[in-house]
C-alpha positions as CSV (number, residue, x, y, z in Angstrom):
1,X,-108.1,-24.7,-104.8
2,X,-107.6,-22.9,-101.4
3,X,-104.2,-23.8,-99.5
4,X,-106.2,-24.7,-96.5
5,X,-109.5,-26.2,-95.7
6,X,-111.1,-24.2,-92.8
7,X,-113.9,-26.2,-91.1
8,X,-116.9,-23.9,-90.2
9,X,-117.5,-23.2,-86.6
10,X,-120.0,-26.0,-86.1
11,X,-117.3,-28.5,-86.8
12,X,-115.7,-27.6,-83.5
13,X,-119.3,-28.3,-81.7
14,X,-119.6,-31.4,-83.6
15,X,-116.1,-32.6,-82.5
16,X,-117.1,-32.9,-78.6
17,X,-117.1,-36.4,-77.4
18,X,-120.8,-36.6,-77.2
19,X,-121.4,-35.7,-80.8
20,X,-118.5,-37.7,-82.0
21,X,-120.3,-40.9,-80.6
22,X,-123.4,-39.8,-82.8
23,X,-120.9,-39.3,-85.7
24,X,-119.4,-42.6,-85.2
25,X,-123.0,-44.2,-85.4
26,X,-123.9,-42.4,-88.4
27,X,-120.7,-43.3,-90.4
28,X,-121.1,-47.1,-89.0
29,X,-124.6,-47.1,-90.8
30,X,-123.0,-45.8,-94.1
31,X,-121.0,-49.1,-94.5
32,X,-118.5,-47.2,-96.8
33,X,-116.9,-49.2,-99.6
34,X,-113.6,-47.5,-99.5
35,X,-111.1,-48.4,-96.9
36,X,-109.5,-45.6,-95.0
37,X,-106.1,-45.9,-93.4
38,X,-104.6,-43.4,-90.9
39,X,-100.9,-42.4,-90.5
40,X,-99.9,-40.1,-87.9
41,X,-96.7,-38.4,-86.7
42,X,-96.0,-39.1,-82.9
43,X,-93.7,-36.4,-81.5
44,X,-95.6,-33.0,-81.7
45,X,-98.7,-34.3,-83.2
46,X,-100.3,-37.3,-80.9
47,X,-98.0,-35.8,-78.0
48,X,-97.2,-32.1,-77.6
49,X,-93.6,-32.8,-76.9
50,X,-90.8,-34.8,-78.6
51,X,-89.8,-38.1,-76.9
52,X,-86.3,-38.0,-78.0
53,X,-85.6,-34.5,-77.0
54,X,-86.9,-35.2,-73.4
55,X,-84.4,-38.1,-73.2
56,X,-81.3,-36.4,-74.7
57,X,-81.8,-33.3,-72.5
58,X,-82.2,-35.2,-69.2
59,X,-80.0,-38.3,-69.7
60,X,-77.8,-37.4,-72.8
61,X,-75.9,-34.7,-74.7
62,X,-78.1,-32.0,-73.0
63,X,-80.3,-29.3,-74.4
64,X,-77.3,-26.9,-75.8
65,X,-75.8,-29.5,-77.8
66,X,-79.0,-30.7,-79.1
67,X,-79.8,-27.6,-80.4
68,X,-76.5,-27.4,-82.2
69,X,-77.1,-30.9,-83.7
70,X,-80.7,-29.9,-84.7
71,X,-79.0,-26.8,-86.5
72,X,-76.5,-29.1,-88.4
73,X,-79.4,-31.0,-89.7
74,X,-81.3,-27.9,-90.8
75,X,-78.2,-26.3,-92.6
76,X,-77.4,-29.7,-94.2
77,X,-73.9,-29.8,-92.6
78,X,-74.8,-33.5,-91.4
79,X,-77.5,-35.8,-92.2
80,X,-80.5,-36.5,-90.1
81,X,-79.2,-40.1,-89.7
82,X,-75.7,-39.3,-88.5
83,X,-76.8,-36.8,-86.0
84,X,-79.6,-39.0,-84.5
85,X,-76.9,-41.7,-84.0
86,X,-74.8,-39.1,-82.0
87,X,-77.9,-38.0,-79.9
88,X,-79.2,-41.6,-79.3
89,X,-75.4,-42.5,-78.7
90,X,-75.1,-39.9,-76.0
91,X,-77.6,-41.7,-73.7
92,X,-76.6,-43.4,-70.6
93,X,-79.7,-44.6,-68.7
94,X,-81.7,-47.9,-68.3
95,X,-84.5,-47.9,-70.5
96,X,-87.2,-47.9,-67.4
97,X,-85.4,-45.2,-65.8
98,X,-85.1,-42.8,-69.0
99,X,-89.0,-43.6,-69.3
100,X,-89.7,-42.1,-65.9
101,X,-88.9,-38.7,-67.3
102,X,-91.1,-38.9,-70.4
103,X,-93.9,-40.2,-68.4
104,X,-93.9,-37.0,-66.2
105,X,-93.2,-34.4,-69.0
106,X,-95.3,-35.8,-72.0
107,X,-98.8,-34.4,-72.6
108,X,-101.1,-36.2,-74.9
109,X,-103.5,-34.4,-77.3
110,X,-106.7,-34.2,-75.1
111,X,-108.7,-35.8,-77.8
112,X,-106.6,-38.3,-79.2
113,X,-108.0,-41.3,-77.2
114,X,-111.6,-40.5,-78.3
115,X,-110.4,-40.2,-82.0
116,X,-108.7,-43.5,-81.4
117,X,-111.8,-45.4,-80.4
118,X,-113.5,-43.7,-83.2
119,X,-111.1,-45.3,-85.6
120,X,-111.6,-48.8,-84.0
121,X,-115.3,-48.6,-84.0
122,X,-115.2,-47.6,-87.6
123,X,-112.3,-50.2,-88.7
124,X,-110.0,-47.5,-89.8
125,X,-106.4,-48.8,-89.4
126,X,-104.4,-46.1,-87.3
127,X,-100.6,-46.4,-87.8
128,X,-97.9,-44.3,-86.1
129,X,-95.2,-43.3,-88.7
130,X,-92.2,-42.0,-87.0
131,X,-88.4,-41.2,-87.3
132,X,-88.1,-42.3,-83.4
133,X,-87.6,-45.6,-81.8
134,X,-90.2,-48.4,-81.7
135,X,-89.5,-49.6,-78.3
136,X,-90.1,-45.9,-76.8
137,X,-93.3,-45.3,-78.9
138,X,-94.8,-48.5,-77.9
139,X,-94.0,-48.1,-74.1
140,X,-95.6,-44.6,-74.3
141,X,-98.6,-45.7,-75.9
142,X,-99.2,-48.7,-73.6
143,X,-98.8,-46.4,-70.6
144,X,-101.1,-43.5,-71.8
145,X,-103.7,-45.4,-73.7
146,X,-103.6,-48.8,-72.0
147,X,-102.2,-52.0,-73.6
148,X,-105.6,-53.0,-74.9
149,X,-106.1,-49.8,-77.0
150,X,-102.4,-49.5,-77.8
151,X,-102.6,-53.1,-79.5
152,X,-104.6,-51.6,-82.2
153,X,-101.9,-49.1,-83.1
154,X,-99.5,-50.5,-85.7
155,X,-96.0,-48.5,-85.2
156,X,-94.0,-47.9,-88.3
157,X,-90.6,-46.6,-87.0
158,X,-86.9,-47.7,-86.4
159,X,-86.1,-50.3,-84.1
160,X,-83.4,-50.2,-81.4
161,X,-80.7,-52.0,-79.4
162,X,-80.7,-50.9,-76.0
163,X,-78.3,-52.6,-73.3
164,X,-79.9,-53.6,-70.1
165,X,-77.5,-51.1,-68.1
166,X,-78.5,-48.4,-70.6
167,X,-74.8,-47.8,-71.7
168,X,-75.6,-48.1,-75.3
169,X,-78.7,-47.0,-77.4
170,X,-78.3,-47.9,-81.1
171,X,-81.0,-47.1,-83.7
172,X,-81.7,-49.9,-86.2
173,X,-82.6,-48.0,-89.3
174,X,-85.7,-49.1,-91.3
175,X,-84.0,-48.1,-94.7
176,X,-80.7,-47.4,-95.8
177,X,-81.0,-43.7,-96.5
178,X,-79.6,-40.2,-94.9
179,X,-83.1,-40.2,-93.2
180,X,-83.1,-43.6,-91.6
181,X,-86.8,-44.1,-92.3
182,X,-88.3,-43.4,-95.7
183,X,-91.9,-42.5,-94.5
184,X,-93.2,-42.2,-98.2
185,X,-92.0,-45.6,-99.0
186,X,-93.7,-47.0,-95.7
187,X,-97.1,-45.6,-96.7
188,X,-96.8,-46.4,-100.2
189,X,-96.2,-50.1,-99.1
190,X,-99.2,-49.9,-96.9
191,X,-101.4,-48.7,-99.7
192,X,-100.2,-51.4,-102.2
193,X,-100.9,-54.0,-99.6
194,X,-104.2,-52.8,-98.7
195,X,-105.2,-52.6,-102.5
196,X,-104.2,-56.3,-102.8
197,X,-106.4,-57.1,-100.0
198,X,-109.4,-55.2,-101.5
199,X,-112.0,-57.6,-102.9
200,X,-112.5,-55.2,-105.9
201,X,-108.9,-53.4,-106.0
202,X,-110.2,-50.3,-104.6
203,X,-107.2,-47.9,-103.8
204,X,-107.6,-46.8,-100.1
205,X,-107.8,-43.4,-98.9
206,X,-104.8,-42.2,-97.2
207,X,-105.2,-39.8,-94.3
208,X,-101.9,-38.3,-92.8
209,X,-101.7,-36.3,-89.6
210,X,-98.5,-34.2,-88.7
211,X,-96.8,-31.2,-87.5
212,X,-93.6,-30.6,-89.0
213,X,-91.5,-30.2,-92.2
214,X,-90.0,-33.6,-91.6
215,X,-93.3,-35.1,-92.3
216,X,-93.4,-34.0,-95.9
217,X,-92.1,-37.4,-97.4
218,X,-95.1,-39.2,-95.8
219,X,-97.6,-36.0,-96.6
220,X,-96.8,-36.2,-100.4
221,X,-98.6,-39.6,-100.3
222,X,-101.7,-38.6,-98.6
223,X,-105.1,-37.9,-100.2
224,X,-106.3,-36.0,-96.9
225,X,-103.6,-34.1,-95.0
226,X,-103.9,-32.7,-91.6
227,X,-101.5,-30.3,-90.3
228,X,-101.3,-29.1,-86.6
229,X,-102.1,-25.3,-86.6
230,X,-99.3,-22.7,-86.1
231,X,-96.5,-25.2,-86.8
232,X,-93.9,-25.8,-89.5
233,X,-96.1,-28.2,-91.7
234,X,-98.9,-25.8,-91.8
235,X,-96.5,-22.9,-92.8
236,X,-94.9,-24.9,-95.5
237,X,-98.5,-26.0,-96.8
238,X,-99.4,-22.3,-97.2
239,X,-96.3,-21.2,-98.7
240,X,-96.4,-23.8,-101.2
241,X,-100.2,-23.8,-101.7
242,X,-100.4,-27.4,-100.7
243,X,-104.3,-28.4,-99.7
244,X,-104.5,-29.1,-96.1
245,X,-106.9,-29.1,-93.2
246,X,-105.7,-27.4,-90.1
247,X,-106.5,-28.9,-86.5
248,X,-105.7,-27.9,-82.8
249,X,-106.9,-31.1,-81.4
250,X,-107.8,-34.6,-82.6
251,X,-111.7,-33.9,-82.1
252,X,-111.5,-31.6,-85.3
253,X,-109.7,-34.6,-87.3
254,X,-112.5,-37.0,-86.1
255,X,-115.3,-34.8,-87.2
256,X,-113.6,-34.1,-90.6
257,X,-112.9,-37.8,-91.1
258,X,-116.6,-38.6,-90.5
259,X,-117.6,-35.9,-93.0
260,X,-115.0,-37.2,-95.6
261,X,-116.5,-40.7,-95.3
262,X,-120.0,-39.5,-95.9
263,X,-119.0,-37.3,-98.9
264,X,-116.8,-39.9,-100.3
265,X,-119.5,-42.6,-100.4
266,X,-122.0,-40.1,-101.8
267,X,-119.9,-38.8,-104.7
268,X,-118.1,-42.0,-105.4
269,X,-120.0,-45.0,-104.1
270,X,-116.7,-46.2,-102.9
271,X,-114.7,-45.7,-106.2
272,X,-113.2,-42.9,-108.1
273,X,-111.6,-40.0,-106.6
274,X,-112.4,-39.2,-102.9
275,X,-114.3,-36.1,-102.2
276,X,-111.0,-34.4,-100.3
277,X,-108.6,-35.4,-103.1
278,X,-105.2,-33.9,-102.9
279,X,-104.1,-33.3,-106.5
280,X,-100.5,-33.0,-105.5
281,X,-100.6,-36.4,-103.6
282,X,-101.3,-38.1,-107.0
283,X,-98.8,-36.3,-109.0
284,X,-96.1,-37.1,-106.4
285,X,-97.0,-40.6,-106.9
286,X,-96.6,-40.6,-110.5
287,X,-93.5,-38.8,-110.9
288,X,-91.5,-38.8,-107.7
289,X,-88.8,-41.2,-107.3
290,X,-85.1,-41.4,-106.2
291,X,-84.0,-40.0,-109.4
292,X,-86.9,-38.3,-110.8
293,X,-88.1,-34.9,-109.6
294,X,-91.2,-32.9,-110.4
295,X,-90.8,-30.2,-112.9
296,X,-92.5,-27.5,-110.4
297,X,-89.9,-28.5,-107.8
298,X,-87.0,-28.0,-110.2
299,X,-88.3,-24.7,-111.2
300,X,-88.8,-23.6,-107.7
301,X,-86.4,-25.3,-105.5
302,X,-86.6,-25.2,-101.8
303,X,-84.0,-26.3,-99.4
304,X,-86.6,-28.0,-97.1
305,X,-88.4,-29.6,-99.9
306,X,-85.3,-30.7,-101.6
307,X,-83.9,-32.3,-98.4
308,X,-86.9,-34.2,-97.1
309,X,-88.6,-35.0,-100.4
310,X,-85.9,-36.3,-102.5
311,X,-82.8,-36.6,-100.3
312,X,-80.9,-38.8,-102.9
313,X,-81.5,-36.3,-105.8
314,X,-81.1,-33.1,-103.8
315,X,-79.0,-34.0,-100.9
316,X,-78.1,-30.9,-98.6
317,X,-75.6,-33.3,-96.6
318,X,-72.0,-32.0,-96.9
319,X,-69.6,-35.0,-96.0
320,X,-66.2,-33.9,-94.3
321,X,-63.3,-33.6,-96.6
322,X,-60.0,-35.7,-95.9
323,X,-58.4,-32.6,-94.3
324,X,-61.6,-32.0,-92.1
325,X,-61.7,-35.4,-91.2
326,X,-58.0,-35.7,-90.1
327,X,-58.5,-32.3,-88.2
328,X,-61.4,-33.5,-86.4
């Protein structure tokens, strides 16, 4: 199976808004049996910039310190959760004042709004899944999409306590892990819930959209994986021969999802393996856990894969020794 599924040139033509509406109508007429659920990363995927980075650089630790802290995560010197708490704790700005710089700086994917309307029209639940803070993500979506459309998006992220004067920003983590939010667990829970609600017990088709290596925990749960072209998630998929579909804008995702719905209905009649089945997704589901690690990972270990996919089994986090703690 090829590492990437590259759409033919005609797909980009199909992805323009006018044709997208035609695709929406044809999919509506299919009345597909299988439930499709979309999960998407937020920073770098729906929006081109990172919301937290904008805040930290303007009102917190600053870009130089942030880059040092980012490097500490990459090397495993400190956990993502510990570093994030320092970054958020460095902020000293009221929420609304902090949002002003985000509103001026953020750029939304030019075709996301059309894709989101496509999901609404076809009753495809769209979920944002993020390591960020839910109040910030909701405010951004309300502002850029409008509250009516934003209300259709479920946000699966960490919560936060932010004082009125902005003197304290404290993440409220979803899970008690080094990452703070186990994205894989969140998607697995959503799949199980959708299966329970299904009249015939059909397992929903999970679509995940992301850009970075930190999306790997969620990506391993996906049947169909979209990776933004030219960024780390795509590079990782190529390096490890993980099937994915590259994209530049959400228009390409819309055209591909419409095709997948049609193909899946024709090949499965709403049951069985989806047409764009990702074999690694099913393998991960069967064998991955906090203590069990697939043999192919153990045989060819990667620091990034170990750190993000099985943090409890392969932690790269190096806690300080007593001597180091006293010296600090």
